C-alpha positions as CSV (number, residue, x, y, z in Angstrom):
1,M,101.0,81.2,91.6
2,T,101.0,84.6,90.0
3,D,97.9,86.2,88.6
4,S,99.3,85.9,85.1
5,A,100.2,82.2,85.6
6,F,96.6,81.5,86.8
7,E,95.1,83.4,83.8
8,S,97.2,81.4,81.4
9,L,96.4,78.0,83.0
10,A,92.7,78.8,83.3
11,D,92.4,80.1,79.7
12,S,94.3,77.0,78.4
13,L,91.9,74.8,80.3
14,L,88.7,76.5,79.1
15,T,90.0,76.4,75.5
16,S,90.8,72.7,75.8
17,L,87.4,71.9,77.3
18,E,85.6,73.9,74.6
19,E,87.5,72.1,71.8
20,G,87.2,68.7,73.5
21,L,83.4,69.0,73.8
22,G,82.9,70.5,70.4
23,D,81.3,67.4,68.8
24,H,79.6,66.1,71.9
25,A,77.8,69.1,73.5
26,D,76.8,72.7,72.7
27,T,79.3,75.1,74.2
28,E,79.6,78.8,74.4
29,R,82.5,80.8,75.8
30,Q,82.3,84.4,76.9
31,G,85.5,85.5,78.4
32,G,86.3,83.4,81.4
33,V,83.0,81.5,81.4
34,L,82.2,78.3,79.5
35,T,78.6,77.2,79.2
36,I,78.0,73.6,78.3
37,E,74.5,72.4,77.2
38,G,74.2,68.6,77.7
39,E,71.4,66.1,77.9
40,A,71.1,66.4,81.7
41,G,71.1,70.2,81.7
42,T,73.6,73.1,81.8
43,W,77.1,73.1,83.2
44,I,79.0,76.3,83.8
45,V,82.8,76.3,84.1
46,N,84.3,79.7,85.0
47,K,87.6,81.0,86.3
48,H,87.5,82.9,89.6
49,A,90.6,85.1,89.6
50,P,90.4,86.3,93.3
51,T,90.8,82.8,94.6
52,R,92.7,81.4,91.6
53,Q,90.2,78.7,91.2
54,I,88.0,77.1,88.5
55,W,84.4,77.0,89.6
56,L,81.9,74.4,88.3
57,S,78.1,74.5,88.4
58,S,76.8,71.1,87.5
59,P,73.2,69.8,87.2
60,K,74.6,66.4,88.4
61,S,77.1,67.3,91.2
62,G,76.2,70.8,92.2
63,A,78.6,73.6,92.8
64,R,82.3,72.8,93.2
65,H,85.6,74.7,93.3
66,F,88.9,73.5,91.9
67,A,92.5,74.7,92.6
68,F,95.5,73.8,90.4
69,K,98.0,71.5,92.0
70,A,101.4,71.8,90.2
71,E,102.5,68.4,91.7
72,S,99.8,66.5,89.8
73,G,99.1,68.9,87.0
74,L,95.4,68.6,87.9
75,W,92.6,71.0,88.9
76,Q,91.7,69.3,92.2
77,D,88.4,69.7,94.1
78,T,89.1,72.0,97.1
79,R,87.2,69.5,99.2
80,G,89.4,66.6,98.1
81,D,86.8,64.9,96.0
82,G,88.4,64.3,92.6
83,D,89.6,66.5,89.8
84,L,87.7,68.6,87.3
85,L,88.5,66.7,84.1
86,T,87.6,63.3,85.7
87,I,84.3,64.7,87.0
88,L,83.3,66.4,83.8
89,S,84.3,63.4,81.7
90,A,82.1,61.2,83.8
91,E,79.1,63.6,83.9
92,L,79.2,64.4,80.2
93,D,80.3,60.9,79.1
94,V,83.1,62.4,77.0
95,P,86.8,61.7,77.4
96,L,88.5,65.0,78.2
97,T,92.2,65.8,78.4
98,W,94.3,68.8,79.2
99,Q,98.0,69.5,79.7
100,P,99.2,72.6,81.6
101,A,101.2,74.9,79.4
């Protein structure tokens, strides 16, 4: 994946998360970092360009890294433990969707 392809996918994901969580949690986006304030604490979702990953810091599941898998169209946990949208949806109790551009 090229740098520009990663940037486009990651920005699209962050925008989708921010919009999807709008009525359910307080969100703030500054560049490539999305902060989500929920009942259980603060989640941070940020793009990490050097590794072409999305990193998650969660008060429920800790720190996790996700890489985009073109075959599935999902941001998969690099340790093979699920995908970002499924994990965030469950932790925040909000249905989240995203389609790669």
